[in-house]
N, C-alpha and C positions, 0 to 999 in steps of 0.2 A: 772377459770383464763388461764388455758393452751388454752382452746377453744378461748377466747378473743384474747390472744397473736396471735395464729395461724391466726385467722381472720384477725387482725390488719396487720400480716406479709404478709398475702396473697394479702391483698388490696395494699399494698406498693409495691408489686411485681409486680402486674399486671400493676400498674401505671408506674413503670420504664420500664416495656416491651412496654407499649403503647406508652411512650413517645421516646423510641430508634425506635419503628416502624415508628412512626410520624415524625422523624426528617428529613425525606427525602420526596420529592414529585415526583410522576413518571408522566411524562409528555408524552402522546403519541398521535399520529396523522398521517394525511396523506397530503402531499404536492402536488397541482395539477396545472397545467397550467388553467389560468382563460378563455382563449380562446378555447382551445381544450379538457380540462378535462383530459388530459394526466398526467400521474405522472411525477414530476421532481426527477430525481436522482440526488444524491450527492448535495442536497440543504443544506445549512449549518443551524444549529439550535443550539443557543447558548445564554447564558446569557451574557448581555452587561458588559463590563469591566472587564469579569472573564476569565478563562480557561476552563470553563464548557461547552462542547457542543458536537455535534454529527452531522451526516451527513444523509440524507435520503436514503434508499435502492432502488434498481431496481423498486419497484411498490411504491415509493414515502413516505413510512412510516418510522417512527422513533419512539424511545423511549429513553428519556433521564431522569435521575436520578438528581434532583436538591435538595441539602440542604437547610432546611426551613429558613435559615440565610439569603438567597437570595429571599425569596419569594415576596419582594416589589420591586425587581429589573426588569428591561425589557428584555423579551424574545424576541430575534430577530431570523426571520426566511428569509433567503436571498438566492438568486442563481444569477449567472451572466446574465444580461438580464433581469431581473425582478426587479419590485418595490418591496421593503422589506415589511414584515409583522411585526408588532411590538405589544407587549401586557405585561402588568405586570405578572410576574409568578403566584401569586395568583388569577389573573383573566382569567388564560388560560381555555378554554373550549373544551374539545375533543370532544363534540357531532356535530360539525360542521368542515367538512373539510378546510383545509388552501388553499387559492386561491391566486396565484400570477399572476399580470397582466405584461405583456411585458413593457419594460422601455429602449427605444435606444437613444442615443444622435444622433444629425444631424453631420455627418460625414464632410460635406462641410462646415459647422460652425466652426469645429473645426480645420479643416486645415486652413482657413482663419484668424484665430485669430492673431491679431496684435504681440504679443510678440514672440520672436524667438524660435522657438520648432523643434524638429526634426518631418519630415512630411511624411518619409517613412518607411516600416516595419523594413528595415535593421538598419536605424539610430535610431529608438525607442528602437530595441532589444540592440544595442550597448550601448546605453545610460544606459538601465536597467543593463547590465553587469558592466558598470562601477559604477554604484551606489550600487552594491551588498554590499561593506564594510558599507555603510551607513544604508542598509536596513535589512541586516541581523545582528544577534547577535554578540555582541563583547566582551562578557565576557561568563565566565562557568556557565552553567546551565543543567537541568535535564528535560526530558520529559518522561511522563508516558502514556501508551496507550495501546490499545487492537488489537491483530492481529488474523485474519481468514486466515489459510491455507487450500486449498482445492485442490484435484487433483480428475480427473475423465477421463476415457475413453469414446468412442462414445456411449457406451451402459449404463453406470451406475458410480455412486460415488464409489471412492474407498479409500479416505482418507480425513481426517479432523482434523486440530489441531486448538484449540483456545488457545491463550496465552495472558498473562499480561505481558508487556514488559516496560522496562527503557532504555533511550537513554541518554547518556552524550556526550557533545560536548564543546570544550573550547571557540571557536570563529570560525568565518567564515575565517580568515588569517591562522589558524593552519593547520596542516596536519592531513587528518583522519585517516591516519595509526596509527598514535600516539596519537592522541587526541580525536577521536570518539569511543565511547565503547557502545556496547548492552549487556543488561543482559535480560534473561528470568526469569521473576519473578514467575509467576505460569502457569500451563499447565493444560486444560483439554482437553482430545481427544480422537478419536476412535483408535482401533486397525487398524495398518496398513495393508489394505485388497488388495494392488496391488500385481500383479503376478510379483514377484520381479526375475524371471527367466531372467536376462538381461545379456547376454554373451558381449553386446556391453559395459555396465558400467563395466563389470569385466576387461576386455581387456584394456579400458581406463585407469582403476585404476593400472594394472600392469604395464602399459607403463610409468605413472606418477611415480612409485615406482623406476622403472630402465628404463633409455632411451633406453639402449643397448640390451633390453630382445628380444628373439626370440620366435615365438610362432609355436609349432607341433600340428598336428591334435590331439594329447592327450589332451594337455592342452586347447582345444578349446572345448572340449566336456563336456557338462553340468554333465555327470554322473561321471567325474574325478574331479571336482571341490567341496570342501568342502563347507557345506552351511553356516558355520561361514566366510569363505572368501569372499563368495558372498554378504553376508550381511554387511561386512565392504564396499565393493565396492560399493554397493547401497547408504549407508550412506555418502560416501565420493562423490558420485555423487551428492544426494541430496543437501549437503553444498556448494559445488562448483557452482551447477546452482541457488539454491533458498535460500543460506544460508544468515542470516541478514547482515552478514559483508559484503558478497558480493554486497548486495543490497545497503548498507548504506555507504561503503568505496569506491566502484568502481564507474564506469562511469555513471551509471544510475542514480546516486544521481546528477543529472547534475546541478543543480543551487549551490548546497552547494560546489561542487568540479570544479565550473568553474575556479578558480584560478589556477587550474592544468593546465600546458601547453597542455598535452595530452587529456585533458578532452573533452566530447561531445560539450561543449560551451567554450572550450579553445581558444588558440592563432589561430588555424586553423577552428574555427568554420563556416566563410564564404566559405569555400572551400567544405564544406560538407553540408551547408544549405542555402537556400534561405528564405526570410521573406518578404512577403508582407501584408501591411495593408488591412483588409477586411471592418471595420466598428469601431464605438466606441459604446460601450453598456454602462450600468449602473449598478452598485452593490452597495445596500447598499447607495444609494445617491451620489454614486462616479463614475466617468467616468472612464472607463476601455478601453484600446485599446485591440482589437481582431485582431491577426495577424496570418497569415496562414504559416505553416513551410512545405517547398518541398525540393526537391534534388537539390544539386548542382553539381559540376562536378567532385568530388571524393566520394568514397563509404566511409560509416561509418563503423569503427571497433571497436568492444566491447572488443578486447583483452582478453577474459576470459580465464585463464590458462588451457591448456589441450583441449580446444574445438575450433573448427573451426568456428570463429564468426566474420566474415568479409565479405564484400562484401553487405552491406545494403544500401537503399535509406531510408531516413526520411520523415515522413509525419504527419502533425498534427496541432494545434493551441496552440498559447501562449497568456495568457490575462496579461496586464501589467497597473498599476494604471496610470492614467494620471497626477496626481498630484506629486506623490513621485518617480514615474519609478519603483516600487517595483512590482517583479512578484507576481502574486496572483495563477495562475494556468498554468500548462502545460499538454497537451493532445498530446502524442508522441508515433509514432508508428515505428517500423523497418520492412522493407520489402525487401525481398531476391531480390537481384537486379543483381549480377554478376552470371556469368555462374554456376560457382562452387558452389555457395550459393543457388542459385535456384535448381540446381540439388539435392544438400543435402537435403534442405529442403522439396523438394518433396517426396524425398526416406525415409527419417527419421521422418518427421512430418506431410506429406501431407498437407502443407499449406504453403504459402508464406509471411505471417505475422507471424514473429517468436517472436516479443517482443510488448507487449502494456503496456504503463506506463501513469499513471495519477498522478501528484503530486500537491496539492493544499496548500496554505498558510494562516496563519490566522495572524492579527496583534495584538501584545500585547506590552504595554509598549514601542510603537513607534518602535518595530523591528517585522520582519517577521519569524514566526516560522513555521515548517512543521505541517501541520494538518492532512492531507489524503494521503493516498499512495494506488494507485491499481496497480498492476503488474501482467500480465498474459504472459505467455510464453508456447509453446508446450515441452513436455519431453516424449521420447521415454524411455519407461520402459521394455515392454516385447517383445524382439527382435526375438530371435531365431537365430540371425546370429551375428557373431563377426567382424562387419564391421563398420568402421566410415571413410569411403573412398568415396567421391562424385563420382568418376570415376567408382567405381564397380558397375556391374549389378546385380540386385537382381530379383529372380522370384517373380514379384509381385502377379501372381495367386495363390501362396502358402501362402499368408499372409491374416490374418483375421483382416482388417483395424478397425472393430469396437472396437476390443479388443486390437490391437497393439497401436494404435495412443493415447496418452495421452495429457492433458494440465493442467497446475496448475495457480492456481489464488491466490494471496496473496493480502489481504486488511488490512491497519493499520490505526486506528484512534488515534490520539494523543489528550487526554481528561485532561491533566495537565502539567502545566509549572512551575518549580521552579527554582527560581534565587537566592534564599538566599545562601550565601556562606557557612555557617555553615553545612546546609542540604546537600549540594553538596559535602563538605569534607567529610561528615559522610557515604556517599553512596559511594564515591570513595574509602574509606578504606577498603570496604567489597569485597569478591570474586566477580567476574563478569564471567558469563558463557553465551555465545551467541548461544549455541547450541539448536536450535529450536526444534530439532528431538529427543532429548532424553527424556524419559518419566519422569515425576516427580508426587509426591503425590498430589491427588487431593483434594483441599481445598474447600469444599462445602460453608463456611460461607464467605470466601473471595468474592466469585463471587456473593453473593446475592445483594451487593449494588456498584459493579463495573459496570462503564458504559461500554456498548459493542455496537457492530453494530447489529441494529435489523435484523434478518433473513428475507431474501427475500422468496416469494413462492418456488423458485426453492432451495433455502437453507434449508426449512423447510422439503422438499422433501429429501434432502440430508439426514438431521439426521433421518428422517423416515426410509429411505432404510438402513442406516447403524446400526441402532439400531435393527433392525429386523436381522441383522446378528451376531450383537456382542453389549454388552452394552456399550453404546457412554461415558458415564460418571460414574466414580465410587462414591457410596455413602461413 
């Protein structure tokens, strides 16, 4: 009797395990251009009328986990300027790569249309800014997503953090400082393998704590500084340059914060930017304006506290839907332009391009929600000198550039949108912590079914390199 009971119990257990394991379907493939066979990066892969989706990596590859309750729904693979690929989830076939063909509308036909429409890049962008209150969320919501933060110098990768985050916002019209919050829910990360011997970060940290502080030769020597104090300075510097609050509440969140008069797309948008209509493309059967961003007569200033972040010229592209004037995507770079900023960028970063930003949006329930963020910026970590003055001469021959110059890349993919009032209130009642750089316990089970950005070949190498030096994920 006991054996029969054990056998029965075991069969039930296996059935439950099998049901749980099959409750989701993994879809993986590669998205390529139909004419050149080149990979399409940042193509959108999503289930129609849901918030379930991902984007392709630099190699055009993607991995998407779809709950089986959506297996009869339509999977859409789309990219601006290409015809979309559509197939039911349960008919998806990973044995054949996905090829997207180009799809471009006629610019002449668009400009000659009878209805009264803006016809210049400037007028189209200004109309898109006017329509932001209609196109962006007007009620409180949550978004859950995945973030990958990585740093390297010119020789090797030094740091990797992967996090699950939650973003809350009340609505477009509200102040981000008061109503936009970010929480780091889960973290899986490597040990920080950077050379944190940065006197520059330390002196900036001291200046921030006390505006009247004066430095002597003694307090600028590394052997007189406590390691604990240096770590505090590095952590402070990480948060002011790459912290989540800086990214979402500051000027770089340019669409959400366009209502702020001092924003990048604020009242003086035209004094710092020019917009020229390039062509009209098609994205998922909808016309979309492609508009070039270039410099105007004033410099861009990010106004980052404690950092000389002025004297830039912008360049890039903005993509705006023809029918609703909703902003679909922005590709934005800031290039050192003023004499002081060019000197500082060359000395401290060895590059003129000091900020690269990509923001893309997805439509859900007739509103545009942030879908994907890519942010890249150089960051000086191992300095050996305590200078943040662009006028100061530095002996370049004494610098190992391969080890000295770092850059940081942050990617965020939002995979879930929650608009239910009860769920939003429940989340807001809990403590919120936006500190990306504080270690948290690694929850292995959590990550088994969480949609993440598929690693590219470069990122696979990053993980392999870091793992050789230390265990990347704790079991």
